[in-house]
N, C-alpha and C positions, 0 to 999 in steps of 0.2 A: 504494500500500500504506500503510494507516494502522494502526499497531501499537496505538494506544490505543483503537480501537473494538471490536476482537475479540481481546482480550488472551489468552484461553485458547487459541484456535486458533493465533494467532501464536506463542505460547510453545511449543506442540507442534511447529510448523513449524521454529522455530529449534532446538529440541532434536533433531529428526530430522536436520537439516543438521549440527549439531555432532557428533552420534554417528556419522554416516556418514563425515565427514571425519576424526574422531578414530580410527575403526576403520582407515581407510586409512593414517593417520600411524603408528599402532602397528604395522601390518603392515610398513610400510617400515622402521621401526626394528628390528623383530625379524628380518626376512628380508633386509634390505638391498636389496629390490626390491619392485615392485608386483605382487602376485599377482592372478590373474583373479578369484578369490573376493572379495578385498578391494575391487577396483575395481568389481565388480558391486554389492556392498553399498553402497559409497559413492555410486554413480550412482543406485541405487534410493532411498536415503535422501535425497539432494539433490532428486531429482524430487518425492518425497513432501513434503518440507519446502517447496519452492517452491509446490506445490499448496495446502498448508495456509496459507501466507502470502498467497496470492491468493484464498482462499475468501471469499465474500461472505455470511457468516453472522452479522453483527453485529446485524441487525434482523429476525430471523426467529422465528416462534413455531411451536408444534406444533399450532396450531389449523387445522381444515379450512377455516374462513373467516377472513379477516383481521379482527383485532380492533384496537381503538385501542391497547391495551397487551397484552402477552403474559399470558395467564391459563391456568390448568390446564384441560385438556379431559378430562372424565370422563363415562363413560356406563356405567350398570349395567343389568343385565337388568330389575331392578325398575323403574328409571326408564324403560326402553324399553317396558315394558308387555308386550304380546303378542310372543312370539318367533317368530311365524309368518313374519315378514318376514326371518328369518334361516334360510334353508332348510337350511344345513349343520348348525346347532345342532338344529333341529327333527328333521332326519333322524337325527342321532346319538342324540337322546333316544328316538326311535321304535325304533331298532335296539337300544338298551340295554333298553328295556321288553320287546321281543320276546325278547331273549336271557334276560332275567330270568324271563319266563314259561316259556320252554322248560326252563330249568334247574329251576325250581320244579316243573314237571311230572315231570321225571325224578327229581329228588331232593327229596322233600317237606321242608318246613321243620320 
């Protein structure tokens, strides 16, 4: 585990562990015993914190293909050109056009 490489994820992991254990300590102080609810919250938070501390996300980009350095990946419909390769979008547009034509027939503009 190296804290300096992925400091945001490690900070979230440490915070989860501190909050989970803190919740357990507060429950013990208030109730003089460990409640099942506090123990469950503590165990869940510690497991989540350990998972975040062990995450390997320090050298990852959102690119579908690896790039030398992380860069924003954006695609617009105009840049994509023809939307026929997107059947869901083309189908939705066709349905919208059909509905508009049907409504215009029933209720003239």
